[in-house]
Biopython code that builds the backbone (N, CA, C, O; Angstrom):
import numpy as np
from Bio.PDB.StructureBuilder import StructureBuilder

atoms = [
    (1, "MET", "N", (-2.415, -21.176, 15.319)),
    (1, "MET", "CA", (-3.063, -21.574, 14.084)),
    (1, "MET", "C", (-2.421, -20.815, 12.926)),
    (1, "MET", "O", (-2.240, -19.600, 13.001)),
    (2, "ASP", "N", (-2.083, -21.517, 11.876)),
    (2, "ASP", "CA", (-1.536, -20.932, 10.660)),
    (2, "ASP", "C", (-2.620, -20.119, 9.955)),
    (2, "ASP", "O", (-3.782, -20.525, 9.922)),
    (3, "LEU", "N", (-2.241, -18.974, 9.393)),
    (3, "LEU", "CA", (-3.225, -18.138, 8.701)),
    (3, "LEU", "C", (-3.878, -18.867, 7.538)),
    (3, "LEU", "O", (-5.045, -18.622, 7.231)),
    (4, "GLN", "N", (-3.143, -19.755, 6.893)),
    (4, "GLN", "CA", (-3.719, -20.525, 5.791)),
    (4, "GLN", "C", (-4.842, -21.418, 6.309)),
    (4, "GLN", "O", (-5.860, -21.584, 5.636)),
    (5, "GLN", "N", (-4.669, -21.989, 7.488)),
    (5, "GLN", "CA", (-5.674, -22.872, 8.062)),
    (5, "GLN", "C", (-6.913, -22.109, 8.501)),
    (5, "GLN", "O", (-8.011, -22.666, 8.508)),
    (6, "SER", "N", (-6.754, -20.841, 8.867)),
    (6, "SER", "CA", (-7.901, -20.063, 9.326)),
    (6, "SER", "C", (-8.732, -19.525, 8.169)),
    (6, "SER", "O", (-9.780, -18.917, 8.386)),
    (7, "GLY", "N", (-8.269, -19.744, 6.937)),
    (7, "GLY", "CA", (-9.015, -19.277, 5.778)),
    (7, "GLY", "C", (-8.632, -17.880, 5.331)),
    (7, "GLY", "O", (-9.171, -17.380, 4.343)),
    (8, "ARG", "N", (-7.709, -17.239, 6.040)),
    (8, "ARG", "CA", (-7.248, -15.915, 5.634)),
    (8, "ARG", "C", (-5.966, -16.060, 4.837)),
    (8, "ARG", "O", (-5.190, -16.992, 5.047)),
    (9, "ARG", "N", (-5.754, -15.126, 3.921)),
    (9, "ARG", "CA", (-4.528, -15.157, 3.129)),
    (9, "ARG", "C", (-3.326, -14.841, 4.000)),
    (9, "ARG", "O", (-3.394, -13.997, 4.894)),
    (10, "LYS", "N", (-2.253, -15.510, 3.737)),
    (10, "LYS", "CA", (-1.031, -15.291, 4.497)),
    (10, "LYS", "C", (-0.352, -13.983, 4.083)),
    (10, "LYS", "O", (0.248, -13.306, 4.917)),
    (11, "ASP", "N", (-0.444, -13.627, 2.801)),
    (11, "ASP", "CA", (0.140, -12.380, 2.328)),
    (11, "ASP", "C", (-0.741, -11.806, 1.232)),
    (11, "ASP", "O", (-1.639, -12.478, 0.725)),
    (12, "VAL", "N", (-0.478, -10.568, 0.875)),
    (12, "VAL", "CA", (-1.273, -9.931, -0.165)),
    (12, "VAL", "C", (-0.434, -9.546, -1.373)),
    (12, "VAL", "O", (-0.965, -9.000, -2.340)),
    (13, "LEU", "N", (0.860, -9.817, -1.338)),
    (13, "LEU", "CA", (1.715, -9.499, -2.467)),
    (13, "LEU", "C", (1.649, -10.606, -3.507)),
    (13, "LEU", "O", (1.643, -11.787, -3.161)),
    (14, "PRO", "N", (1.598, -10.227, -4.788)),
    (14, "PRO", "CA", (1.640, -11.255, -5.827)),
    (14, "PRO", "C", (2.931, -12.057, -5.716)),
    (14, "PRO", "O", (3.951, -11.545, -5.255)),
    (15, "GLU", "N", (2.881, -13.296, -6.134)),
    (15, "GLU", "CA", (4.059, -14.158, -6.055)),
    (15, "GLU", "C", (5.233, -13.502, -6.773)),
    (15, "GLU", "O", (5.107, -13.059, -7.914)),
    (16, "GLY", "N", (6.363, -13.445, -6.100)),
    (16, "GLY", "CA", (7.575, -12.879, -6.667)),
    (16, "GLY", "C", (7.704, -11.369, -6.506)),
    (16, "GLY", "O", (8.776, -10.822, -6.763)),
    (17, "ALA", "N", (6.652, -10.684, -6.091)),
    (17, "ALA", "CA", (6.701, -9.228, -5.923)),
    (17, "ALA", "C", (7.267, -8.889, -4.545)),
    (17, "ALA", "O", (7.078, -9.625, -3.577)),
    (18, "THR", "N", (7.955, -7.770, -4.485)),
    (18, "THR", "CA", (8.466, -7.292, -3.201)),
    (18, "THR", "C", (7.657, -6.078, -2.766)),
    (18, "THR", "O", (6.933, -5.485, -3.565)),
    (19, "SER", "N", (7.784, -5.716, -1.504)),
    (19, "SER", "CA", (7.073, -4.529, -1.033)),
    (19, "SER", "C", (7.573, -3.281, -1.759)),
    (19, "SER", "O", (6.821, -2.322, -1.934)),
    (20, "GLY", "N", (8.844, -3.290, -2.184)),
    (20, "GLY", "CA", (9.376, -2.171, -2.968)),
    (20, "GLY", "C", (8.714, -2.065, -4.330)),
    (20, "GLY", "O", (8.441, -0.962, -4.803)),
    (21, "ASP", "N", (8.449, -3.215, -4.971)),
    (21, "ASP", "CA", (7.745, -3.218, -6.260)),
    (21, "ASP", "C", (6.359, -2.612, -6.105)),
    (21, "ASP", "O", (5.955, -1.752, -6.887)),
    (22, "ILE", "N", (5.641, -3.065, -5.099)),
    (22, "ILE", "CA", (4.277, -2.599, -4.860)),
    (22, "ILE", "C", (4.292, -1.123, -4.472)),
    (22, "ILE", "O", (3.470, -0.346, -4.957)),
    (23, "GLY", "N", (5.215, -0.736, -3.607)),
    (23, "GLY", "CA", (5.308, 0.660, -3.183)),
    (23, "GLY", "C", (5.582, 1.602, -4.343)),
    (23, "GLY", "O", (4.996, 2.681, -4.426)),
    (24, "GLY", "N", (6.472, 1.194, -5.236)),
    (24, "GLY", "CA", (6.769, 2.012, -6.412)),
    (24, "GLY", "C", (5.558, 2.177, -7.309)),
    (24, "GLY", "O", (5.311, 3.257, -7.846)),
    (25, "LYS", "N", (4.809, 1.106, -7.465)),
    (25, "LYS", "CA", (3.592, 1.170, -8.283)),
    (25, "LYS", "C", (2.568, 2.098, -7.639)),
    (25, "LYS", "O", (1.934, 2.897, -8.328)),
    (26, "LEU", "N", (2.406, 1.997, -6.335)),
    (26, "LEU", "CA", (1.469, 2.882, -5.639)),
    (26, "LEU", "C", (1.884, 4.345, -5.779)),
    (26, "LEU", "O", (1.037, 5.220, -5.959)),
    (27, "ARG", "N", (3.182, 4.607, -5.698)),
    (27, "ARG", "CA", (3.676, 5.983, -5.857)),
    (27, "ARG", "C", (3.372, 6.499, -7.253)),
    (27, "ARG", "O", (2.909, 7.629, -7.405)),
    (28, "ARG", "N", (3.625, 5.689, -8.276)),
    (28, "ARG", "CA", (3.333, 6.103, -9.656)),
    (28, "ARG", "C", (1.845, 6.381, -9.844)),
    (28, "ARG", "O", (1.470, 7.347, -10.508)),
    (29, "GLU", "N", (1.002, 5.538, -9.261)),
    (29, "GLU", "CA", (-0.444, 5.746, -9.368)),
    (29, "GLU", "C", (-0.865, 7.035, -8.663)),
    (29, "GLU", "O", (-1.689, 7.791, -9.177)),
    (30, "ARG", "N", (-0.292, 7.278, -7.482)),
    (30, "ARG", "CA", (-0.617, 8.510, -6.747)),
    (30, "ARG", "C", (-0.230, 9.735, -7.565)),
    (30, "ARG", "O", (-1.015, 10.674, -7.695)),
    (31, "LEU", "N", (0.977, 9.726, -8.114)),
    (31, "LEU", "CA", (1.446, 10.864, -8.899)),
    (31, "LEU", "C", (0.626, 11.043, -10.173)),
    (31, "LEU", "O", (0.352, 12.173, -10.578)),
    (32, "ALA", "N", (0.235, 9.946, -10.805)),
    (32, "ALA", "CA", (-0.584, 10.026, -12.019)),
    (32, "ALA", "C", (-1.935, 10.679, -11.733)),
    (32, "ALA", "O", (-2.515, 11.330, -12.602)),
    (33, "LEU", "N", (-2.425, 10.502, -10.515)),
    (33, "LEU", "CA", (-3.684, 11.126, -10.109)),
    (33, "LEU", "C", (-3.489, 12.588, -9.693)),
    (33, "LEU", "O", (-4.460, 13.318, -9.490)),
    (34, "GLY", "N", (-2.235, 13.002, -9.570)),
    (34, "GLY", "CA", (-1.944, 14.377, -9.176)),
    (34, "GLY", "C", (-2.026, 14.623, -7.682)),
    (34, "GLY", "O", (-2.189, 15.764, -7.250)),
    (35, "TYR", "N", (-1.914, 13.564, -6.886)),
    (35, "TYR", "CA", (-2.031, 13.692, -5.437)),
    (35, "TYR", "C", (-0.667, 13.736, -4.770)),
    (35, "TYR", "O", (0.253, 13.010, -5.146)),
    (36, "SER", "N", (-0.559, 14.602, -3.772)),
    (36, "SER", "CA", (0.640, 14.659, -2.938)),
    (36, "SER", "C", (0.504, 13.622, -1.821)),
    (36, "SER", "O", (-0.549, 13.009, -1.647)),
    (37, "ILE", "N", (1.576, 13.445, -1.082)),
    (37, "ILE", "CA", (1.505, 12.558, 0.079)),
    (37, "ILE", "C", (0.509, 13.127, 1.096)),
    (37, "ILE", "O", (-0.215, 12.374, 1.746)),
    (38, "ASP", "N", (0.475, 14.451, 1.229)),
    (38, "ASP", "CA", (-0.501, 15.069, 2.141)),
    (38, "ASP", "C", (-1.931, 14.751, 1.705)),
    (38, "ASP", "O", (-2.781, 14.452, 2.542)),
    (39, "ASP", "N", (-2.199, 14.814, 0.396)),
    (39, "ASP", "CA", (-3.534, 14.470, -0.112)),
    (39, "ASP", "C", (-3.888, 13.032, 0.255)),
    (39, "ASP", "O", (-4.991, 12.758, 0.728)),
    (40, "MET", "N", (-2.950, 12.118, 0.034)),
    (40, "MET", "CA", (-3.206, 10.707, 0.325)),
    (40, "MET", "C", (-3.398, 10.478, 1.818)),
    (40, "MET", "O", (-4.155, 9.599, 2.229)),
    (41, "SER", "N", (-2.710, 11.272, 2.620)),
    (41, "SER", "CA", (-2.874, 11.155, 4.069)),
    (41, "SER", "C", (-4.310, 11.490, 4.472)),
    (41, "SER", "O", (-4.908, 10.806, 5.303)),
    (42, "VAL", "N", (-4.851, 12.545, 3.877)),
    (42, "VAL", "CA", (-6.235, 12.931, 4.171)),
    (42, "VAL", "C", (-7.205, 11.862, 3.675)),
    (42, "VAL", "O", (-8.151, 11.502, 4.376)),
    (43, "ILE", "N", (-6.970, 11.356, 2.468)),
    (43, "ILE", "CA", (-7.867, 10.370, 1.860)),
    (43, "ILE", "C", (-7.861, 9.052, 2.630)),
    (43, "ILE", "O", (-8.915, 8.454, 2.848)),
    (44, "THR", "N", (-6.672, 8.596, 3.043)),
    (44, "THR", "CA", (-6.542, 7.263, 3.637)),
    (44, "THR", "C", (-6.559, 7.242, 5.160)),
    (44, "THR", "O", (-6.837, 6.206, 5.763)),
    (45, "GLY", "N", (-6.264, 8.384, 5.786)),
    (45, "GLY", "CA", (-6.140, 8.402, 7.239)),
    (45, "GLY", "C", (-4.789, 7.896, 7.724)),
    (45, "GLY", "O", (-4.581, 7.739, 8.927)),
    (46, "LEU", "N", (-3.872, 7.640, 6.800)),
    (46, "LEU", "CA", (-2.521, 7.209, 7.154)),
    (46, "LEU", "C", (-1.647, 8.434, 7.380)),
    (46, "LEU", "O", (-1.954, 9.520, 6.888)),
    (47, "THR", "N", (-0.564, 8.263, 8.119)),
    (47, "THR", "CA", (0.367, 9.374, 8.313)),
    (47, "THR", "C", (1.244, 9.522, 7.079)),
    (47, "THR", "O", (1.370, 8.604, 6.269)),
    (48, "ARG", "N", (1.848, 10.701, 6.957)),
    (48, "ARG", "CA", (2.795, 10.935, 5.848)),
    (48, "ARG", "C", (3.922, 9.898, 5.899)),
    (48, "ARG", "O", (4.344, 9.376, 4.868)),
    (49, "GLN", "N", (4.399, 9.611, 7.102)),
    (49, "GLN", "CA", (5.502, 8.657, 7.253)),
    (49, "GLN", "C", (5.095, 7.258, 6.799)),
    (49, "GLN", "O", (5.870, 6.574, 6.130)),
    (50, "GLU", "N", (3.890, 6.830, 7.158)),
    (50, "GLU", "CA", (3.417, 5.506, 6.733)),
    (50, "GLU", "C", (3.343, 5.415, 5.206)),
    (50, "GLU", "O", (3.718, 4.399, 4.620)),
    (51, "ILE", "N", (2.861, 6.473, 4.574)),
    (51, "ILE", "CA", (2.751, 6.485, 3.112)),
    (51, "ILE", "C", (4.135, 6.491, 2.481)),
    (51, "ILE", "O", (4.403, 5.721, 1.558)),
    (52, "ASP", "N", (5.015, 7.355, 2.976)),
    (52, "ASP", "CA", (6.372, 7.433, 2.442)),
    (52, "ASP", "C", (7.093, 6.096, 2.595)),
    (52, "ASP", "O", (7.736, 5.626, 1.657)),
    (53, "ASP", "N", (6.988, 5.490, 3.764)),
    (53, "ASP", "CA", (7.629, 4.192, 3.992)),
    (53, "ASP", "C", (7.075, 3.130, 3.042)),
    (53, "ASP", "O", (7.834, 2.351, 2.466)),
    (54, "ALA", "N", (5.764, 3.100, 2.881)),
    (54, "ALA", "CA", (5.147, 2.103, 1.999)),
    (54, "ALA", "C", (5.618, 2.287, 0.564)),
    (54, "ALA", "O", (5.922, 1.310, -0.121)),
    (55, "GLU", "N", (5.681, 3.532, 0.104)),
    (55, "GLU", "CA", (6.108, 3.792, -1.271)),
    (55, "GLU", "C", (7.575, 3.447, -1.492)),
    (55, "GLU", "O", (7.983, 3.158, -2.617)),
    (56, "ARG", "N", (8.363, 3.474, -0.431)),
    (56, "ARG", "CA", (9.775, 3.102, -0.541)),
    (56, "ARG", "C", (10.010, 1.631, -0.219)),
    (56, "ARG", "O", (11.145, 1.156, -0.261)),
    (57, "GLY", "N", (8.940, 0.911, 0.103)),
    (57, "GLY", "CA", (9.061, -0.518, 0.369)),
    (57, "GLY", "C", (9.564, -0.848, 1.753)),
    (57, "GLY", "O", (10.058, -1.950, 1.995)),
    (58, "ILE", "N", (9.441, 0.107, 2.668)),
    (58, "ILE", "CA", (9.896, -0.108, 4.042)),
    (58, "ILE", "C", (8.710, -0.552, 4.890)),
    (58, "ILE", "O", (7.646, 0.065, 4.844)),
    (59, "GLY", "N", (8.888, -1.599, 5.648)),
    (59, "GLY", "CA", (7.845, -2.059, 6.562)),
    (59, "GLY", "C", (7.024, -3.207, 6.015)),
    (59, "GLY", "O", (6.932, -4.260, 6.645)),
    (60, "GLY", "N", (6.439, -3.022, 4.874)),
    (60, "GLY", "CA", (5.672, -4.108, 4.254)),
    (60, "GLY", "C", (4.377, -4.464, 4.953)),
    (60, "GLY", "O", (3.946, -5.615, 4.886)),
    (61, "ASN", "N", (3.735, -3.504, 5.629)),
    (61, "ASN", "CA", (2.470, -3.777, 6.302)),
    (61, "ASN", "C", (1.360, -3.920, 5.258)),
    (61, "ASN", "O", (1.008, -2.938, 4.604)),
    (62, "PRO", "N", (0.804, -5.119, 5.091)),
    (62, "PRO", "CA", (-0.225, -5.337, 4.065)),
    (62, "PRO", "C", (-1.442, -4.429, 4.205)),
    (62, "PRO", "O", (-2.033, -4.033, 3.200)),
    (63, "ALA", "N", (-1.827, -4.093, 5.436)),
    (63, "ALA", "CA", (-2.999, -3.231, 5.635)),
    (63, "ALA", "C", (-2.767, -1.842, 5.045)),
    (63, "ALA", "O", (-3.684, -1.240, 4.486)),
    (64, "ILE", "N", (-1.551, -1.339, 5.170)),
    (64, "ILE", "CA", (-1.232, -0.023, 4.605)),
    (64, "ILE", "C", (-1.259, -0.090, 3.088)),
    (64, "ILE", "O", (-1.826, 0.788, 2.439)),
    (65, "PHE", "N", (-0.650, -1.124, 2.515)),
    (65, "PHE", "CA", (-0.677, -1.278, 1.054)),
    (65, "PHE", "C", (-2.114, -1.360, 0.546)),
    (65, "PHE", "O", (-2.447, -0.765, -0.479)),
    (66, "MET", "N", (-2.954, -2.085, 1.251)),
    (66, "MET", "CA", (-4.344, -2.245, 0.819)),
    (66, "MET", "C", (-5.098, -0.914, 0.880)),
    (66, "MET", "O", (-5.896, -0.617, -0.009)),
    (67, "ARG", "N", (-4.855, -0.118, 1.909)),
    (67, "ARG", "CA", (-5.524, 1.189, 2.011)),
    (67, "ARG", "C", (-5.075, 2.125, 0.899)),
    (67, "ARG", "O", (-5.892, 2.837, 0.316)),
    (68, "LEU", "N", (-3.780, 2.126, 0.604)),
    (68, "LEU", "CA", (-3.277, 2.975, -0.473)),
    (68, "LEU", "C", (-3.801, 2.509, -1.824)),
    (68, "LEU", "O", (-4.175, 3.324, -2.668)),
    (69, "ARG", "N", (-3.826, 1.221, -2.021)),
    (69, "ARG", "CA", (-4.333, 0.668, -3.277)),
    (69, "ARG", "C", (-5.803, 1.029, -3.467)),
    (69, "ARG", "O", (-6.209, 1.429, -4.558)),
    (70, "ALA", "N", (-6.589, 0.891, -2.425)),
    (70, "ALA", "CA", (-8.011, 1.230, -2.516)),
    (70, "ALA", "C", (-8.187, 2.712, -2.843)),
    (70, "ALA", "O", (-9.065, 3.074, -3.627)),
    (71, "ALA", "N", (-7.363, 3.563, -2.252)),
    (71, "ALA", "CA", (-7.482, 5.004, -2.494)),
    (71, "ALA", "C", (-7.137, 5.366, -3.933)),
    (71, "ALA", "O", (-7.773, 6.246, -4.513)),
    (72, "THR", "N", (-6.145, 4.704, -4.519)),
    (72, "THR", "CA", (-5.768, 5.037, -5.896)),
    (72, "THR", "C", (-6.749, 4.458, -6.900)),
    (72, "THR", "O", (-6.784, 4.901, -8.049)),
    (73, "ARG", "N", (-7.535, 3.492, -6.499)),
    (73, "ARG", "CA", (-8.522, 2.886, -7.393)),
    (73, "ARG", "C", (-9.882, 3.568, -7.320)),
    (73, "ARG", "O", (-10.763, 3.269, -8.126)),
    (74, "LYS", "N", (-10.068, 4.477, -6.373)),
    (74, "LYS", "CA", (-11.351, 5.168, -6.226)),
    (74, "LYS", "C", (-11.580, 6.178, -7.336)),
    (74, "LYS", "O", (-12.720, 6.445, -7.717)),
    (75, "PHE", "N", (-10.503, 6.735, -7.848)),
    (75, "PHE", "CA", (-10.629, 7.890, -8.729)),
    (75, "PHE", "C", (-10.393, 7.547, -10.177)),
    (75, "PHE", "O", (-10.466, 8.424, -11.038)),
]
sb = StructureBuilder()
sb.init_structure("model")
sb.init_model(0)
sb.init_chain("A")
sb.init_seg("    ")
for serial, (resi, resn, name, xyz) in enumerate(atoms, 1):
    if name == "N":
        sb.init_residue(resn, " ", resi, " ")
    sb.init_atom(name, np.array(xyz, "f"), 0.0, 1.0, " ", f" {name:<3s}", serial, name[0])
structure = sb.get_structure()
């Protein structure tokens, strides 16, 4: 079954955006809040490597992007 048919979104990136674009924005937001990667790891439960990869646009796992986005919007 196609994800579109099941009622779930197929992707979470805005049209035309790349995972690198989103990762860079998340990194800027994290730094603007004064948080290190270690801080974000504690807040999100993600590993340092997962956060670093996401901020560099490696992997493109939507669940990781969503967790980081939620964490930067809490504060």
